[in-house]
N, C-alpha and C positions, 0 to 999 in steps of 0.2 A: 750874210751876216758880217763876215770879215771882208775887208777891201781887197781888190785885185784878185779875187778868186782863190785865196789861199786855202780855203777849206777843200776845194776840189783837188788842189795839188798835194796837200798834206792832210788827209782826213783824220789820221790817227793823232796828229799834233793838235788839231782842232778839238777833238773829243777830249784829249787829256787836259787841254787848257780849260775847257768847260768844267771838268771834274775838279781840277785844281782850284778854280775860282769859287766853286760851291763849297768845297771843304773848308775854306777859310771862314766863311760865314757860319758853318755848322759848329766849328770848334769854338768860335767866339760865343755863340749862343749856349753851348754846353758849359763853357767856363762861367758864364753869367748865372746859369742855373745852379751850378755847384756852389758858387759864391753865395747866392741867396739861401740855398739849402744849409750852408754852414752857419749863416746868421740865424736862421730859424732854429737849428739844433742848439746853438749856443744859448739862445733865449729860452728854449725848453729846458735845457740843463740847469740854467740859473733859476728858473721859476719852479722847477720840480724839487720836491723834498728828497732827501737822501733815502728814506725808506721806500718811496715809490720807485726811485731809480734802481734800488737793489731788487725790489720785487719784479720789475720789468726785466732786469737782467736774468733773474732766476727763471722767469717764464720762458725767456729766449733759450736759456741753457737746457731747460727741461721741456722743450717744445713737444717732444714725442708724448710725454705724459699729459701735457696741457691740452693736446688735441683730443684726448680720450675723456676729458671732463664733461659730465652731463650738466650743462649750464642751467637747465630748467630746475634740477634738484637743488643746485647751489642757490638759485634765486628763491626757491620755496623755503629753504632753510633760513636764508637771510630775512625774509619777510616774517617767518614764524618767530625768530628771535627778536625782531623789532616789535612785533605785536606783543610778545610776552613782557618785554621791558616796559612798554607803554602801559600795560595793565598793572604793573607792580608799583 
C-alpha cells in the first residue's frame, strides 16, 4: 500500500495514518448531517403553531406520565365525542 515498505518498518504509524484519514471523512459527514438537521428543525419550528410546540414540550417534560397513557381509550373517547358532535 505505502511505497518503500514503510508499513513493514512502521506498522503503528501506518495504522494511525489510516485511522486519521478516515476520521476526517466521518467528521465532515457528521457536520453535514447536523447542518441538515438544523435546517429541518428550523423549518418545523416555523411551521408549527405555538400551542403544538408547547404541547410537545409538555409531553417531553411529563414523559413518565405520557408513557402510562392508554391510547386506545383516548382514541375511543375522541371518536365518541366526534360522533356525538356530528349527531347534534
